[in-house]
C-alpha positions as a Markdown table, in Angstrom:
| # | Residue | x | y | z |
|---|---|---|---|---|
| 1 | Met | 12.4 | 6.4 | -38.8 |
| 2 | Thr | 9.7 | 6.7 | -41.5 |
| 3 | Pro | 6.2 | 7.3 | -40.0 |
| 4 | Ala | 3.5 | 4.9 | -40.7 |
| 5 | Pro | 1.2 | 6.1 | -43.6 |
| 6 | Tyr | -2.1 | 7.7 | -42.8 |
| 7 | Pro | -5.4 | 6.1 | -43.6 |
| 8 | Val | -6.5 | 7.0 | -47.2 |
| 9 | Leu | -10.0 | 8.4 | -47.7 |
| 10 | Tyr | -11.6 | 8.3 | -51.1 |
| 11 | Ser | -14.1 | 11.1 | -51.1 |
| 12 | Phe | -16.3 | 13.4 | -53.1 |
| 13 | Arg | -17.0 | 16.9 | -51.7 |
| 14 | Arg | -20.7 | 17.1 | -52.3 |
| 15 | Cys | -21.6 | 13.5 | -51.4 |
| 16 | Pro | -23.6 | 13.5 | -48.1 |
| 17 | Tyr | -22.2 | 10.1 | -47.2 |
| 18 | Ala | -18.6 | 11.4 | -47.8 |
| 19 | Met | -19.4 | 14.6 | -45.9 |
| 20 | Arg | -20.5 | 12.7 | -42.8 |
| 21 | Ala | -17.4 | 10.6 | -42.9 |
| 22 | Arg | -15.1 | 13.7 | -43.1 |
| 23 | Leu | -17.0 | 15.3 | -40.3 |
| 24 | Ala | -16.2 | 12.4 | -38.0 |
| 25 | Leu | -12.6 | 12.2 | -39.1 |
| 26 | Leu | -12.0 | 15.8 | -38.5 |
| 27 | Ala | -13.9 | 15.8 | -35.2 |
| 28 | Ser | -11.8 | 12.9 | -34.0 |
| 29 | Gly | -8.5 | 14.5 | -35.0 |
| 30 | Gln | -7.7 | 11.6 | -37.3 |
| 31 | Val | -5.4 | 12.8 | -40.1 |
| 32 | Cys | -5.8 | 11.0 | -43.4 |
| 33 | Glu | -4.7 | 11.2 | -46.9 |
| 34 | Leu | -7.6 | 12.7 | -48.9 |
| 35 | Arg | -8.2 | 11.4 | -52.5 |
| 36 | Glu | -11.0 | 13.5 | -54.1 |
| 37 | Val | -12.8 | 11.4 | -56.7 |
| 38 | Val | -14.4 | 12.4 | -60.0 |
| 39 | Leu | -17.4 | 10.1 | -60.0 |
| 40 | Ala | -17.4 | 10.0 | -63.8 |
| 41 | Arg | -14.0 | 8.4 | -63.9 |
| 42 | Lys | -13.3 | 6.6 | -60.7 |
| 43 | Pro | -9.7 | 5.7 | -60.2 |
| 44 | Ala | -8.6 | 2.1 | -60.4 |
| 45 | Ala | -7.2 | 2.3 | -56.9 |
| 46 | Leu | -10.7 | 3.1 | -55.5 |
| 47 | Leu | -12.3 | 0.1 | -57.4 |
| 48 | Ala | -9.5 | -2.2 | -56.2 |
| 49 | Ala | -10.0 | -1.2 | -52.6 |
| 50 | Ser | -13.8 | -1.5 | -52.7 |
| 51 | Ala | -15.9 | -3.1 | -55.5 |
| 52 | Lys | -18.9 | -1.0 | -54.6 |
| 53 | Gly | -17.3 | 1.9 | -56.4 |
| 54 | Thr | -18.8 | 4.6 | -54.4 |
| 55 | Val | -17.5 | 7.1 | -51.8 |
| 56 | Pro | -16.5 | 7.2 | -49.0 |
| 57 | Val | -13.9 | 4.5 | -48.7 |
| 58 | Leu | -11.3 | 4.4 | -46.0 |
| 59 | Val | -8.2 | 2.3 | -46.5 |
| 60 | Leu | -6.3 | 1.8 | -43.2 |
| 61 | Pro | -2.5 | 1.5 | -43.1 |
| 62 | Asp | -2.8 | -2.2 | -42.5 |
| 63 | Gly | -4.8 | -2.7 | -45.6 |
| 64 | Gln | -8.2 | -3.1 | -43.9 |
| 65 | Val | -11.0 | -1.3 | -45.9 |
| 66 | Val | -14.0 | 0.5 | -44.3 |
| 67 | Asp | -16.5 | 1.4 | -47.1 |
| 68 | Gln | -19.6 | 2.3 | -45.3 |
| 69 | Ser | -19.9 | 6.0 | -44.1 |
| 70 | Leu | -21.4 | 5.2 | -40.7 |
| 71 | Asp | -18.8 | 2.6 | -40.0 |
| 72 | Ile | -16.1 | 5.2 | -40.9 |
| 73 | Met | -17.7 | 7.6 | -38.4 |
| 74 | Leu | -17.8 | 5.0 | -35.7 |
| 75 | Trp | -14.2 | 3.8 | -36.4 |
| 76 | Ala | -12.9 | 7.4 | -36.0 |
| 77 | Leu | -14.9 | 8.3 | -33.0 |
| 78 | Arg | -14.2 | 5.1 | -31.1 |
| 79 | Arg | -10.5 | 5.9 | -31.6 |
| 80 | Asn | -10.7 | 9.4 | -30.3 |
| 81 | Asp | -13.9 | 11.5 | -29.4 |
| 82 | Pro | -12.7 | 14.9 | -28.0 |
| 83 | Arg | -16.1 | 16.4 | -28.9 |
| 84 | His | -18.0 | 13.6 | -27.1 |
| 85 | Trp | -20.1 | 12.8 | -30.2 |
| 86 | Leu | -20.6 | 9.3 | -29.3 |
| 87 | Pro | -23.6 | 8.7 | -26.9 |
| 88 | Ala | -22.5 | 7.8 | -23.4 |
| 89 | Asn | -24.8 | 4.8 | -22.9 |
| 90 | Cys | -26.2 | 2.0 | -25.0 |
| 91 | Asp | -29.7 | 3.2 | -25.1 |
| 92 | Ala | -28.6 | 6.6 | -26.4 |
| 93 | Leu | -26.5 | 5.0 | -29.0 |
| 94 | Met | -29.4 | 2.9 | -30.1 |
| 95 | Asp | -31.6 | 6.0 | -30.3 |
| 96 | Ala | -28.9 | 7.6 | -32.5 |
| 97 | Leu | -28.4 | 4.6 | -34.8 |
| 98 | Gln | -32.1 | 4.2 | -35.2 |
| 99 | Leu | -32.6 | 7.9 | -36.2 |
| 100 | Val | -29.6 | 7.6 | -38.7 |
| 101 | Ala | -31.2 | 4.3 | -40.1 |
| 102 | Arg | -34.5 | 6.2 | -40.8 |
| 103 | Cys | -32.4 | 8.9 | -42.5 |
| 104 | Asp | -30.6 | 6.3 | -44.6 |
| 105 | Gly | -33.6 | 4.3 | -45.4 |
| 106 | Glu | -37.1 | 5.9 | -45.9 |
| 107 | Phe | -35.9 | 9.5 | -45.9 |
| 108 | Lys | -33.0 | 8.9 | -48.4 |
| 109 | Phe | -35.5 | 7.0 | -50.6 |
| 110 | His | -37.8 | 10.0 | -50.8 |
| 111 | Leu | -35.0 | 12.5 | -51.0 |
| 112 | Asp | -33.5 | 10.9 | -54.1 |
| 113 | Arg | -36.8 | 10.9 | -55.8 |
| 114 | Tyr | -37.6 | 14.5 | -54.9 |
| 115 | Lys | -34.2 | 15.8 | -55.9 |
| 116 | Tyr | -33.6 | 13.6 | -59.0 |
| 117 | Pro | -37.1 | 12.7 | -60.3 |
| 118 | Asn | -35.9 | 12.1 | -63.9 |
| 119 | Arg | -33.1 | 9.8 | -62.7 |
| 120 | His | -35.6 | 7.6 | -60.9 |
| 121 | Gly | -38.5 | 7.8 | -63.4 |
| 122 | Val | -40.7 | 9.8 | -61.0 |
| 123 | Ala | -43.5 | 11.8 | -62.6 |
| 124 | Glu | -44.5 | 13.7 | -59.4 |
| 125 | Ala | -41.6 | 14.7 | -57.2 |
| 126 | Ala | -43.7 | 16.7 | -54.9 |
| 127 | Ala | -45.3 | 13.4 | -53.6 |
| 128 | His | -41.8 | 12.3 | -52.4 |
| 129 | Arg | -41.2 | 15.8 | -50.9 |
| 130 | Thr | -44.3 | 15.3 | -48.8 |
| 131 | Gln | -43.2 | 11.8 | -47.7 |
| 132 | Gly | -39.8 | 13.0 | -46.8 |
| 133 | Ala | -41.3 | 16.0 | -44.9 |
| 134 | Val | -42.7 | 13.5 | -42.4 |
| 135 | Tyr | -39.2 | 12.6 | -41.1 |
| 136 | Leu | -38.2 | 16.3 | -41.1 |
| 137 | Gly | -41.3 | 17.0 | -39.0 |
| 138 | Asp | -40.1 | 14.4 | -36.5 |
| 139 | Leu | -36.7 | 16.0 | -36.4 |
| 140 | Asn | -38.2 | 19.4 | -35.8 |
| 141 | Thr | -40.1 | 18.0 | -32.9 |
| 142 | Arg | -36.9 | 16.7 | -31.3 |
| 143 | Leu | -35.2 | 20.0 | -31.9 |
| 144 | Thr | -38.0 | 21.9 | -30.3 |
| 145 | Ala | -37.2 | 20.1 | -27.1 |
| 146 | His | -33.4 | 20.6 | -27.2 |
| 147 | Arg | -30.8 | 22.2 | -29.4 |
| 148 | His | -29.6 | 19.0 | -31.0 |
| 149 | Leu | -31.1 | 15.7 | -32.1 |
| 150 | Leu | -30.2 | 13.7 | -29.0 |
| 151 | Gly | -30.1 | 16.6 | -26.5 |
| 152 | Asp | -28.4 | 19.9 | -25.9 |
| 153 | Leu | -25.0 | 18.7 | -27.1 |
| 154 | Glu | -24.0 | 18.0 | -30.7 |
| 155 | Ser | -23.6 | 14.2 | -31.5 |
| 156 | Leu | -23.0 | 11.6 | -34.1 |
| 157 | Ala | -26.6 | 11.8 | -35.0 |
| 158 | Asp | -26.4 | 15.4 | -35.9 |
| 159 | Ala | -23.3 | 14.9 | -38.0 |
| 160 | Ala | -24.7 | 11.8 | -39.8 |
| 161 | Ile | -28.1 | 13.4 | -40.6 |
| 162 | Ala | -27.5 | 17.1 | -41.3 |
| 163 | Pro | -25.8 | 16.6 | -44.8 |
| 164 | Phe | -28.9 | 14.8 | -46.0 |
| 165 | Val | -31.2 | 17.4 | -44.5 |
| 166 | Arg | -29.1 | 20.0 | -46.2 |
| 167 | Gln | -29.5 | 18.3 | -49.6 |
| 168 | Phe | -33.3 | 18.2 | -49.1 |
| 169 | Ala | -33.4 | 21.8 | -48.1 |
| 170 | His | -31.3 | 23.0 | -51.1 |
| 171 | Thr | -33.5 | 21.3 | -53.6 |
| 172 | Asp | -36.1 | 24.0 | -53.1 |
| 173 | Pro | -34.8 | 26.5 | -50.5 |
| 174 | Ala | -37.9 | 28.7 | -50.6 |
| 175 | Trp | -40.3 | 25.8 | -50.0 |
| 176 | Phe | -38.1 | 24.6 | -47.1 |
| 177 | Ala | -37.8 | 27.9 | -45.4 |
| 178 | Ser | -41.6 | 28.3 | -45.6 |
| 179 | Gln | -42.3 | 25.1 | -43.7 |
| 180 | Pro | -43.4 | 25.2 | -40.0 |
| 181 | Trp | -40.0 | 23.9 | -38.8 |
| 182 | Pro | -38.3 | 26.8 | -37.1 |
| 183 | Ala | -36.2 | 24.6 | -34.9 |
| 184 | Leu | -35.0 | 22.5 | -37.8 |
| 185 | Val | -34.3 | 25.5 | -40.0 |
| 186 | Ser | -32.2 | 27.1 | -37.1 |
| 187 | Trp | -30.3 | 23.7 | -36.5 |
| 188 | Leu | -29.4 | 23.4 | -40.2 |
| 189 | Gly | -28.2 | 27.0 | -40.3 |
| 190 | Thr | -26.1 | 26.4 | -37.3 |
| 191 | Phe | -24.6 | 23.3 | -39.0 |
| 192 | Glu | -23.9 | 25.0 | -42.3 |
| 193 | Asn | -22.3 | 28.0 | -40.4 |
| 194 | Ser | -20.1 | 25.9 | -38.1 |
| 195 | Pro | -16.3 | 25.9 | -38.4 |
| 196 | Ile | -16.2 | 22.1 | -38.8 |
| 197 | Tyr | -18.6 | 22.2 | -41.7 |
| 198 | Gln | -16.7 | 25.0 | -43.4 |
| 199 | Gln | -13.5 | 22.9 | -43.0 |
| 200 | Val | -14.9 | 19.6 | -44.4 |
| 201 | Met | -16.2 | 21.5 | -47.5 |
| 202 | Thr | -12.8 | 22.8 | -48.4 |
| 203 | Lys | -12.3 | 22.3 | -52.1 |
| 204 | Tyr | -9.6 | 20.0 | -53.4 |
| 205 | Gly | -8.6 | 19.0 | -56.9 |
| 206 | Pro | -9.2 | 15.5 | -58.2 |
| 207 | Trp | -6.7 | 13.0 | -57.1 |
| 208 | Glu | -4.2 | 11.5 | -59.6 |
| 209 | Pro | -1.8 | 8.6 | -59.0 |
| 210 | Gly | 1.7 | 9.8 | -58.1 |
| 211 | Gln | 0.7 | 13.2 | -57.0 |
| 212 | Pro | 2.0 | 14.5 | -53.6 |
| 213 | Ala | -0.3 | 13.3 | -50.7 |
| 214 | Val | -3.1 | 15.7 | -49.7 |
| 215 | Leu | -3.6 | 15.6 | -45.9 |
| 216 | Phe | -7.0 | 16.1 | -44.5 |
| 217 | Arg | -6.8 | 17.5 | -40.9 |
| 218 | Glu | -7.5 | 20.6 | -38.8 |
| 219 | Pro | -6.6 | 23.1 | -39.9 |
| 220 | Pro | -6.9 | 21.9 | -43.5 |
| 221 | Ile | -3.6 | 22.0 | -45.2 |
| 222 | Ala | -3.8 | 21.3 | -48.9 |
| 223 | Met | -0.5 | 19.9 | -49.9 |
| 224 | Ile | 2.7 | 18.4 | -48.4 |
């Protein structure tokens, strides 16, 4: 009997939204077919699946499309959550989702204008760095109280937010390291050195129609 096809994930290695989706898929043990996208020439199959034309996009075997990164995370973890990333109760889940919403809203707004001032017509990127630092200071306060954002155990919130903090930190590493955020700096370092992060950052060549499927799973195996 021919096995059912795996979900197909359109991704871009350095995109923090795609990164968080890959983290949750790997953490859940969900095998998928990975299609690495070159953003300058998006494949027709991606655009046919989701008109938004950005990654990540997850196409399920039944044809259903999940094209928001947080929804992909929740889909994967609700199917299987061996690392217990999903908060155990509604209040904790609401706390996690609100923290992620701040990341995706106000923090991402300032991150984009700090990292790409010319793209956004910003004359003074440092002002957006200062505004983004407010959120980072709040994260540091949380991390001073416990090892991870919701407590002593890693959770959905850590995986969803860390890729964006990483992007902010790498814009000016010396400045970031000089800030009074020892708990945040330590947390980010732990994330970047973790085996799961190293696995989701495995490099793959651009997907081309008709090529053999590239399966994304643990341990990463490039081709079948």
